C-alpha positions as CSV (number, residue, x, y, z in Angstrom):
1,X,25.7,-9.5,-37.9
2,X,25.1,-6.2,-35.8
3,X,21.4,-5.9,-35.1
4,X,21.3,-2.0,-35.9
5,X,19.5,0.4,-33.4
6,X,16.4,2.6,-34.0
7,X,15.5,5.4,-30.8
8,X,11.8,6.3,-31.9
9,X,9.7,8.5,-29.7
10,X,6.7,6.9,-29.8
11,X,4.9,4.0,-28.3
12,X,6.2,0.9,-28.5
13,X,4.1,-3.2,-28.6
14,X,5.3,-6.7,-29.3
15,X,3.0,-7.4,-31.8
16,X,2.9,-4.2,-33.8
17,X,4.2,-3.2,-36.8
18,X,5.1,0.2,-36.2
19,X,5.9,2.6,-39.3
20,X,8.9,5.2,-38.3
21,X,9.6,8.4,-39.3
22,X,11.2,9.8,-41.9
23,X,14.9,10.3,-40.2
24,X,14.8,6.3,-39.0
25,X,13.1,5.7,-41.9
26,X,16.0,7.1,-43.9
27,X,18.7,5.6,-42.3
28,X,17.4,2.3,-42.4
29,X,17.1,1.4,-46.1
30,X,19.3,4.7,-47.2
31,X,22.3,5.1,-44.7
32,X,22.3,1.7,-43.8
33,X,21.3,0.1,-46.9
34,X,18.8,-2.7,-44.7
35,X,16.3,-4.6,-46.7
36,X,12.6,-6.2,-45.8
37,X,13.4,-9.3,-43.6
38,X,16.7,-7.5,-41.6
39,X,16.4,-8.3,-37.6
40,X,16.3,-4.1,-35.7
41,X,15.1,-3.4,-32.6
42,X,14.0,-0.6,-31.4
43,X,14.0,1.7,-27.8
44,X,12.2,4.9,-26.7
45,X,13.8,4.7,-23.3
46,X,11.1,2.6,-20.9
47,X,14.4,0.6,-20.3
48,X,13.7,-2.4,-23.0
49,X,14.5,-3.6,-26.4
50,X,12.5,-4.9,-28.9
51,X,13.0,-6.6,-31.3
52,X,11.4,-6.6,-34.3
53,X,11.9,-7.5,-38.1
54,X,11.1,-5.7,-41.6
55,X,8.6,-5.5,-43.2
56,X,7.6,-2.9,-45.7
57,X,9.8,-0.9,-47.7
58,X,8.3,2.2,-49.2
59,X,9.8,5.6,-50.0
60,X,10.5,7.1,-47.6
61,X,9.0,4.5,-44.7
62,X,9.7,1.2,-42.8
63,X,7.2,-0.3,-41.7
64,X,8.8,-3.2,-38.5
65,X,6.6,-6.1,-37.0
66,X,7.7,-5.7,-33.1
67,X,8.2,-9.5,-32.3
68,X,9.5,-9.8,-29.0
69,X,11.0,-7.4,-26.4
70,X,13.9,-7.3,-23.2
71,X,14.7,-6.0,-20.5
72,X,18.1,-4.1,-20.6
73,X,20.3,-3.3,-17.9
74,X,23.2,-1.1,-19.0
75,X,22.8,1.8,-16.5
76,X,25.7,2.7,-14.1
77,X,24.3,2.1,-10.1
78,X,26.0,5.8,-9.6
79,X,23.3,8.6,-10.7
80,X,25.4,11.3,-11.9
81,X,24.4,14.3,-12.6
82,X,26.7,16.7,-14.8
83,X,26.3,20.7,-14.1
84,X,28.0,21.3,-17.8
85,X,29.7,24.9,-18.9
86,X,28.4,25.2,-22.3
87,X,31.2,25.5,-24.6
88,X,31.5,26.1,-28.1
89,X,31.3,23.9,-31.4
90,X,31.5,20.3,-31.3
91,X,33.2,20.1,-27.4
92,X,29.3,19.8,-25.6
93,X,28.2,17.5,-28.4
94,X,31.0,14.8,-27.6
95,X,30.4,16.0,-24.3
96,X,27.4,14.8,-24.0
97,X,28.3,11.9,-26.3
98,X,30.4,10.2,-24.5
99,X,29.4,11.2,-21.0
100,X,25.9,9.0,-22.0
101,X,28.5,5.8,-22.6
102,X,29.7,6.1,-19.6
103,X,26.9,7.0,-17.7
104,X,26.1,10.0,-17.4
105,X,22.3,10.1,-16.2
106,X,21.4,13.8,-16.1
107,X,22.7,17.2,-17.7
108,X,22.8,21.4,-16.4
109,X,23.9,23.0,-19.7
110,X,25.1,26.2,-17.5
111,X,25.7,29.7,-19.2
112,X,28.8,31.4,-17.1
113,X,30.5,34.7,-17.5
114,X,33.0,33.1,-20.0
115,X,30.8,30.8,-22.0
116,X,31.2,31.4,-25.4
117,X,27.9,31.1,-26.5
118,X,25.5,33.5,-27.0
119,X,22.1,32.5,-28.4
120,X,18.6,33.8,-28.3
121,X,15.7,31.5,-26.8
122,X,15.0,30.0,-30.2
123,X,18.3,29.6,-31.0
124,X,19.1,28.0,-27.4
125,X,15.7,25.7,-28.4
126,X,17.2,24.9,-31.6
127,X,20.3,23.4,-29.9
128,X,18.8,22.3,-27.0
129,X,16.8,20.1,-29.1
130,X,21.0,19.3,-31.1
131,X,21.9,17.6,-28.0
132,X,18.4,15.7,-27.8
133,X,19.9,14.6,-30.6
134,X,23.2,13.6,-29.8
135,X,22.1,11.5,-26.7
136,X,19.6,10.1,-28.3
137,X,22.1,8.7,-31.1
138,X,24.9,8.0,-27.8
139,X,22.3,5.7,-26.9
140,X,21.3,3.6,-30.0
141,X,24.8,3.2,-30.1
142,X,25.7,2.1,-26.5
143,X,22.8,-0.3,-26.2
144,X,21.3,2.1,-23.3
145,X,17.7,1.2,-23.1
146,X,17.0,5.2,-20.9
147,X,17.4,8.2,-21.7
148,X,19.5,10.6,-19.8
149,X,17.5,13.5,-18.7
150,X,18.4,16.9,-20.4
151,X,17.4,19.7,-17.8
152,X,16.5,23.6,-20.3
153,X,20.1,25.5,-19.7
154,X,20.6,27.8,-17.6
155,X,21.9,30.7,-15.8
156,X,25.0,28.7,-12.8
157,X,23.4,30.8,-10.1
158,X,19.9,29.8,-10.6
159,X,21.9,26.0,-11.0
160,X,23.2,26.9,-7.0
161,X,19.7,27.8,-5.5
162,X,18.8,24.4,-6.7
163,X,20.9,22.1,-5.6
164,X,19.4,19.6,-3.8
165,X,21.5,17.5,-0.7
166,X,23.9,15.3,-2.9
167,X,26.9,15.0,-2.4
168,X,28.8,18.0,-4.9
169,X,31.8,17.9,-6.7
170,X,33.7,21.1,-8.7
171,X,36.3,20.5,-10.8
172,X,39.1,23.3,-9.4
173,X,42.6,23.0,-11.0
174,X,43.9,24.1,-7.7
175,X,42.1,22.0,-4.5
176,X,44.0,20.1,-2.6
177,X,42.7,16.7,-2.7
178,X,41.5,14.6,-5.5
179,X,38.8,11.9,-5.9
180,X,40.9,9.5,-4.4
181,X,40.7,11.9,-1.2
182,X,36.8,10.3,-0.5
183,X,37.7,7.0,-2.4
184,X,35.7,5.1,1.2
185,X,32.8,7.2,1.2
186,X,29.8,6.2,-1.5
187,X,27.9,8.7,-2.7
188,X,24.5,7.9,-1.5
189,X,21.7,9.4,-3.8
190,X,23.0,11.2,-6.5
191,X,26.1,12.5,-7.6
192,X,26.7,16.5,-8.6
193,X,29.4,17.6,-11.0
194,X,30.1,21.0,-11.9
195,X,32.6,21.6,-14.6
196,X,33.2,25.6,-16.1
197,X,33.8,25.7,-20.5
198,X,36.7,26.9,-22.0
199,X,39.1,28.7,-19.7
200,X,36.3,28.0,-16.6
201,X,34.4,29.9,-13.9
202,X,35.2,32.4,-13.3
203,X,36.6,33.5,-9.4
204,X,33.0,35.4,-8.7
205,X,31.7,32.1,-9.6
206,X,34.6,29.9,-8.1
207,X,33.4,32.1,-5.0
208,X,29.6,31.0,-5.2
209,X,30.2,27.5,-5.5
210,X,32.8,27.2,-2.3
211,X,29.7,28.6,-1.0
212,X,26.8,26.1,-1.8
213,X,29.3,24.1,-0.1
214,X,30.4,21.9,-3.3
215,X,33.2,20.2,-2.9
216,X,36.8,21.3,-4.5
217,X,38.3,18.2,-6.2
218,X,41.9,17.9,-8.3
219,X,42.4,15.7,-11.3
220,X,46.5,16.1,-11.5
221,X,49.1,19.1,-11.8
222,X,48.0,19.4,-15.7
223,X,44.6,21.5,-17.1
224,X,42.1,19.5,-18.9
225,X,40.3,20.6,-21.8
226,X,36.3,21.2,-20.5
227,X,35.6,18.4,-22.9
228,X,37.9,16.3,-21.2
229,X,37.3,17.5,-17.3
230,X,33.9,16.1,-17.4
231,X,34.7,12.0,-19.2
232,X,37.8,12.0,-16.8
233,X,36.1,12.8,-13.5
234,X,33.0,10.7,-14.4
235,X,36.0,7.5,-14.9
236,X,37.2,8.2,-11.7
237,X,34.3,7.9,-10.4
238,X,32.8,4.9,-12.3
239,X,36.4,3.3,-10.8
240,X,36.0,4.3,-6.9
241,X,32.5,3.2,-7.1
242,X,30.8,2.7,-9.8
243,X,30.5,-1.1,-12.4
244,X,34.0,0.1,-13.8
245,X,35.3,-2.7,-11.6
């Protein structure tokens, strides 16, 4: 039987009886319909799984007795940092969810000229909180015990001014080279991946990116949607340099 795995922001220690918050409790007791005595796994992003048993179920709260701890070693050997142009609807959710599954370790949402999402500061904060939930749920599903970093939403000019000395790739359908051209040079440190929103980066933004020594690469003759591009590129990198071998 598959053991349910739940994220919590609480500090976890073997031997404690932890009272889960309402959201996690409702998920275990009402959605999954677990009972007293059922095993569960909790994690809080510290790199370990905490194995426990449901000891109490009250109206809106589930108590879990933590009995054991195990280190989780499923992280990708690559530190991929995705700079993703914010896309509309659930496309951004899909990119984050599948990006977590593929091992991306850091996300930076980009505001660009062709970004179709226009929100005020308060609504952006709510959007980021929603994305954090998407990342946590994806970690629950895929077995990661270390949460990827989600940076604040930032405009592309500011993001480019803060790039480090790591290897950066920019997805451009007109690029002359593909990832295979760089397959013999295993990147050291983190790898930045820059992907535009629907409609791609504008000509001005493309010029900005290229002027920052970011390597343009293409993913074949077909034009991919924004929610496909990053995932395809990360899969290629995992095959060339990561743990898809």
